[in-house]
C-alpha positions in Angstrom: -2.1 68.0 -56.0 -0.4 65.7 -58.5 3.1 66.5 -57.1 1.8 65.5 -53.6 0.6 62.2 -54.8 3.9 61.5 -56.6 5.8 62.4 -53.4 3.6 60.0 -51.3 4.0 57.2 -53.7 7.8 57.6 -53.7 8.0 57.7 -49.9 5.8 54.5 -49.6 8.0 52.7 -52.2 11.2 53.6 -50.3 9.7 52.4 -47.0 8.6 49.1 -48.6 12.1 48.6 -50.1 13.7 49.4 -46.7 11.5 46.8 -44.9 12.1 44.2 -47.5 15.8 44.7 -47.4 15.8 43.3 -43.8 14.8 39.9 -45.1 17.5 39.7 -47.8 20.6 37.7 -47.0 19.1 35.9 -44.0 18.9 32.2 -43.6 15.4 30.7 -43.7 13.7 29.9 -40.3 15.1 26.7 -38.9 12.8 23.7 -39.0 12.0 22.0 -35.7 10.6 18.6 -36.6 8.8 16.4 -34.1 10.5 13.4 -32.6 8.6 11.1 -34.9 9.6 13.1 -38.0 13.2 13.1 -36.9 13.2 9.4 -36.5 11.5 8.9 -39.9 14.1 11.1 -41.6 16.9 9.2 -39.9 15.3 5.9 -40.9 15.0 7.1 -44.5 18.6 8.2 -44.6 19.8 5.0 -43.1 18.0 2.8 -45.6 20.6 3.6 -48.2 23.5 3.4 -45.8 25.5 0.5 -44.5 23.8 -1.4 -41.6 24.7 0.1 -38.2 26.6 -2.4 -36.0 25.0 -3.0 -32.7 25.4 -5.5 -29.9 22.5 -7.6 -28.6 21.7 -10.3 -26.2 19.2 -13.2 -26.4 17.1 -13.3 -23.3 14.3 -15.7 -22.5 11.3 -15.2 -20.2 10.8 -17.3 -17.1 8.1 -17.6 -14.4 8.1 -15.2 -11.5 5.7 -14.2 -8.8 4.1 -10.8 -9.4 3.7 -8.9 -6.2 2.1 -5.7 -4.8 4.9 -4.0 -2.8 4.2 -1.2 -0.4 5.5 0.4 2.8 3.6 -0.1 6.1 4.0 -0.6 9.8 2.9 -2.8 12.6 -0.1 -1.7 14.7 -1.8 -3.3 17.7 -5.3 -4.5 17.0 -7.0 -2.5 19.7 -6.3 -0.2 22.6 -8.7 0.6 25.4 -8.9 3.0 28.3 -10.6 1.1 31.1 -12.8 3.5 33.1 -14.6 3.4 36.4 -18.4 3.0 36.3 -19.0 4.1 39.9 -17.5 6.4 42.5 -15.1 5.4 45.2 -11.6 5.5 46.7 -9.0 3.3 45.1 -7.8 0.8 47.7 -5.8 -1.5 45.4 -4.2 -1.5 42.0 -2.5 -4.9 41.5 -1.1 -4.2 38.0 1.8 -2.1 36.8 2.9 -0.9 33.3 3.8 -3.8 31.2 1.8 -6.4 33.1 0.2 -9.0 31.0 -3.4 -9.5 32.1 -6.1 -12.1 31.3 -9.7 -11.4 30.6 -11.6 -10.7 33.8 -8.5 -9.9 35.9 -8.9 -7.1 38.4 -7.1 -3.9 37.5 -8.3 -1.5 40.2 -10.3 -2.1 43.4 -12.5 0.5 45.0 -13.6 0.7 48.6 -17.0 -1.1 49.1 -18.2 1.6 51.7 -21.9 0.9 52.2 -22.3 -1.2 49.0 -22.4 -4.5 50.9 -24.9 -3.2 53.5 -27.2 -1.9 50.7 -27.0 -5.3 49.0 -28.0 -7.1 52.2 -30.9 -4.7 52.7 -32.1 -5.3 49.2 -31.9 -9.1 49.7 -34.0 -9.0 52.9 -36.6 -6.7 51.2 -36.8 -9.3 48.4 -37.3 -12.1 50.9 -40.2 -10.2 52.5 -41.8 -9.4 49.1 -41.8 -13.1 48.2 -43.4 -14.1 51.6 -46.1 -11.5 51.0 -46.7 -12.8 47.5 -47.0 -16.4 48.7 -49.5 -15.3 51.3 -51.6 -13.4 48.7 -51.8 -16.5 46.6 -53.1 -18.6 49.5 -55.7 -15.9 50.3 -56.8 -15.8 46.6 -57.4 -19.6 46.7 -59.9 -19.0 49.5 -61.4 -16.1 47.6 -60.3 -13.7 50.3 -58.1 -11.6 48.1 -58.7 -10.0 44.7 -56.6 -10.6 41.6 -55.5 -6.9 41.7 -54.0 -7.4 45.2 -52.1 -10.5 44.0 -50.7 -8.5 41.0 -49.5 -5.8 43.4 -47.7 -8.4 45.5 -46.1 -9.8 42.4 -45.0 -6.4 41.3 -43.3 -5.8 44.7 -41.4 -9.0 44.2 -40.1 -7.9 40.8 -39.1 -4.5 42.2 -37.2 -6.1 45.0 -35.4 -8.4 42.6 -34.4 -5.5 40.4 -33.1 -3.7 43.5 -31.0 -6.7 44.4 -29.5 -6.8 40.9 -28.6 -3.1 41.1 -26.9 -3.5 44.4 -25.0 -6.5 43.2 -23.8 -4.5 40.2 -22.7 -1.7 42.5 -20.6 -4.2 44.5 -19.2 -5.7 41.3 -18.3 -2.3 39.8 -16.0 -1.6 42.7 -13.7 -4.1 41.1 -12.5 -2.8 37.7 -11.6 -5.8 35.4 -9.9 -6.3 32.1 -12.4 -7.0 29.3 -9.9 -9.0 27.2 -6.3 -10.4 27.4 -3.9 -7.5 26.9 -0.9 -5.7 28.2 -1.1 -2.7 30.6 0.4 0.2 28.6 -0.3 2.9 31.2 -1.7 3.4 34.7 -3.7 6.5 35.5 -4.6 6.2 39.2 -2.8 5.4 42.4 -4.0 3.9 45.6 -5.9 6.5 47.6 -7.2 8.4 44.5 -10.9 9.1 44.4 -12.5 8.2 41.1 -15.8 9.1 39.6 -17.7 7.4 36.8 -15.6 7.9 33.6 -12.3 8.1 35.4 -9.5 6.1 33.6 -7.9 3.4 35.6 -5.4 1.9 33.1 -4.8 1.7 29.4 -4.7 -1.7 27.8 -3.3 -2.7 24.4 -4.2 -6.0 22.6 -1.0 -7.3 21.0 -2.2 -10.7 19.7 -3.0 -10.8 16.9 -0.9 -7.9 15.5 -1.8 -5.9 12.4 0.4 -4.9 9.5 -1.2 -1.8 8.0 -0.5 0.2 4.9 -2.0 2.0 1.9 -2.2 0.6 -1.6 -2.6 2.6 -4.8 -5.8 2.6 -6.8 -4.0 0.7 -9.6 -2.9 -2.2 -7.4 -6.0 -2.5 -5.2 -7.9 -4.3 -7.9 -5.4 -7.2 -7.7 -6.0 -7.8 -4.0 -8.4 -10.2 -2.5 -9.3 -11.0 1.1 -7.5 -14.0 2.7 -4.5 -13.6 0.4 -1.2 -14.5 2.1 1.2 -11.6 2.7 4.7 -11.1 4.0 6.3 -8.3 5.8 10.0 -7.5 6.2 10.6 -5.5 9.3 13.3 -2.8 9.7 15.2 -5.1 12.0 15.4 -7.8 9.4 12.7 -10.1 10.7 10.2 -11.6 8.3 6.6 -12.0 9.4 3.7 -13.7 7.5 0.0 -13.2 7.8 -3.4 -13.0 6.0 -5.0 -10.0 4.3 -8.1 -9.3 6.4 -9.3 -5.9 5.3 -9.3 -3.8 2.1 -10.7 -0.3 2.4 -13.6 0.7 0.2 -13.0 4.4 0.3 -9.8 6.1 -0.9 -7.9 8.9 0.9 -9.0 12.2 -0.7 -5.4 13.5 -0.7 -3.4 10.4 -1.8 -6.1 8.3 -3.6 -4.9 5.2 -1.8 -6.8 2.5 0.1 -6.1 1.2 3.6 -5.3 -2.5 4.0 -4.8 -4.6 7.1 -2.8 -7.9 7.4 -3.4 -10.0 10.5 -0.2 -11.5 12.1 -0.2 -14.1 14.9 1.8 -12.8 17.9 1.3 -15.3 20.7 4.7 -14.6 22.3 4.2 -10.8 22.0 7.6 -10.5 20.1 6.1 -7.9 17.7 5.7 -4.3 18.8 3.4 -1.7 17.4 4.8 1.0 15.1 7.7 -0.9 13.4 8.2 0.1 9.8 7.9 -2.8 7.3 8.1 -3.6 3.6 4.9 -5.5 2.7 4.8 -7.9 -0.2 1.5 -9.4 -1.4 1.7 -12.0 -4.2 -1.0 -11.6 -6.8 -0.1 -14.3 -9.3 2.6 -15.9 -11.5 3.7 -14.1 -14.6 6.5 -14.4 -17.3 9.1 -11.7 -17.5 12.7 -10.9 -18.4 15.4 -9.2 -16.5 17.1 -6.2 -18.3 19.3 -3.3 -17.3 17.6 0.1 -16.9 20.4 1.6 -19.0 18.9 0.2 -22.2 15.4 1.8 -21.6 14.0 4.2 -24.1 11.0 6.5 -24.2 8.5 6.8 -27.0 6.7 10.0 -28.1 4.1 9.6 -25.3 6.7 9.1 -22.6 6.2 5.3 -22.2 9.2 3.2 -21.3 10.3 0.5 -23.7 13.4 -1.2 -25.2 14.7 -1.7 -28.7 15.0 -5.3 -30.0 16.2 -6.9 -33.3 13.6 -9.0 -35.1 14.2 -12.0 -37.4 14.8 -9.7 -40.4 17.6 -7.9 -38.6 15.4 -4.8 -38.2 15.0 -2.7 -35.1 11.7 -2.7 -33.2 10.6 -0.7 -30.3 8.4 -2.4 -27.7 6.8 -0.8 -24.7 7.4 -2.6 -21.4 5.9 -2.7 -17.9 8.2 -2.9 -14.8 7.2 -5.8 -12.5 10.0 -5.9 -9.9 13.5 -4.5 -9.3 16.6 -6.2 -8.2 20.1 -4.9 -7.4 21.4 -6.1 -10.7 18.5 -5.3 -13.1 14.7 -4.8 -13.6 12.1 -7.5 -14.3 9.8 -6.4 -17.1 7.0 -7.7 -19.3 5.9 -6.7 -22.8 8.7 -8.5 -24.7 8.4 -11.7 -26.7 9.2 -14.9 -24.8 12.6 -15.0 -26.5 13.9 -11.5 -27.5 17.1 -10.1 -29.0 17.5 -7.0 -26.9 20.0 -4.4 -28.1 22.5 -3.7 -25.3 25.0 -1.5 -27.1 24.2 1.0 -29.9 20.5 1.4 -29.1 20.9 5.1 -29.1 22.2 5.1 -32.7 19.2 3.3 -34.4 15.5 3.8 -35.0 12.6 1.4 -35.4 12.6 -0.1 -38.9 16.3 0.3 -39.5 18.4 -2.7 -40.6 21.4 -3.4 -38.4 24.4 -5.7 -38.2 24.1 -7.6 -34.9 26.8 -9.0 -32.8 25.6 -11.2 -30.0 27.2 -11.0 -26.6 27.8 -13.9 -24.1 26.1 -14.0 -20.7 27.2 -11.6 -18.0 26.5 -8.1 -16.9 24.4 -5.9 -19.2 25.3 -3.9 -21.1 28.9 -4.9 -21.9 31.7 -2.3 -22.2 32.4 -3.1 -25.8 31.0 -5.5 -28.5 32.6 -8.8 -29.0 33.7 -9.5 -32.6 32.3 -12.4 -34.5 30.1 -13.7 -31.8 27.0 -15.6 -32.8 23.9 -16.3 -30.8 23.9 -19.4 -28.6 21.2 -21.0 -26.7 23.3 -20.7 -23.5 23.5 -16.9 -23.9 20.2 -16.2 -22.3 19.1 -14.6 -19.1 16.4 -15.8 -16.7 13.4 -13.5 -16.4 10.0 -13.0 -14.9 6.6 -12.0 -16.5 5.0 -12.0 -20.1 2.7 -9.6 -21.9 1.1 -9.5 -25.3 3.5 -8.2 -27.8 2.8 -4.5 -28.4 2.9 -2.8 -31.8 6.2 -1.2 -32.7 6.3 2.5 -32.2 8.9 5.2 -32.6 11.2 5.8 -29.6 13.7 8.2 -28.2 16.5 6.6 -26.2 16.6 7.4 -22.5 20.4 6.9 -22.2 22.3 5.4 -19.4 20.6 7.6 -16.7 17.9 5.8 -14.8 16.9 8.9 -13.0 14.6 10.0 -15.8 12.5 6.9 -15.4 10.4 5.8 -12.5 11.3 5.5 -8.8 11.6 1.8 -9.2 14.2 2.2 -11.9 16.0 4.9 -10.0 16.3 2.6 -7.1 18.0 -0.1 -9.2 20.6 2.1 -10.9 22.9 1.0 -13.6 24.7 -2.3 -13.4 
């Protein structure tokens, strides 16, 4: 038994040595620090090194109108299928497709048939009922007729009057009229057709006023108010102006957007329904700066920001909000009213690092190469658009020159 134990111990020892030998001579597991840790290490390493040269530009905020921008289309205010209310043969249809009609204008005329005769019969019956009623009143004055008989005569007069009204409506319904000023979009019957109640005569569209409709996001809907002025730029280049008349109270379950309607005057009927438009609704005046999307950076939470140089020649990272995009830059808020924005070398520095700044003159951002020995001047400032409270510095990872990793607004602007 003792030999068996010794053998087992030897075998276990050999197995342990064999397993341990696989770890000998190997490098330790690589460390994968977080982005914040990496930036901290870089900042600590750079504190003892020479300041990194960067290029910056002094930009100043200026007033600009903040807008809610969305896509929409024109839409006629109302459409109506004008239907027959009685039966009859169509003997006239004085309108065609595209005819502009006024309220009350005849669209289709039905044959009167016996309607006029029925009306005349009802009128004569009413005349007789009134004579009988007058006679019953005279007899009642002589106490020759009871109150009940007088009431029956009065009821016969009322029934005859109602019958005349019905016959007059039958005659009037033979002429189908337009309920409001509109344009005939489609005709559904021809002369000689027999129509029944509910048959469509023509389709009308009301083109004045015209509507500009669209859907706004749940973030922007809070900034909208009724009666706000709005502008639409149509696909053909025309610009139209109107007033915000409707803001939806319920969002679309699929898109979480709210419907809006802008009323546009269209007295000359120059606007047509269904034209795509870019809608702009001003919501206020803000202060902002124009920068290039190439200098944008992302923080650890994926928020967009830029790196600036403070008065101590240290790098700060400030988150920003995009207000509007132009062909040569993006208007943003979140920066100080006067900011030293790093335009070249921002990918080589981290927040808190001391840098050696060379200021560039006005022009395109960023410049191809730093200018040597340039100093900041009051004239080297860009105009801009909207202000925000200064955010606390945070660590940031540079986005690089590609604007595609940002938002659709930035991607649409591109690099200068």
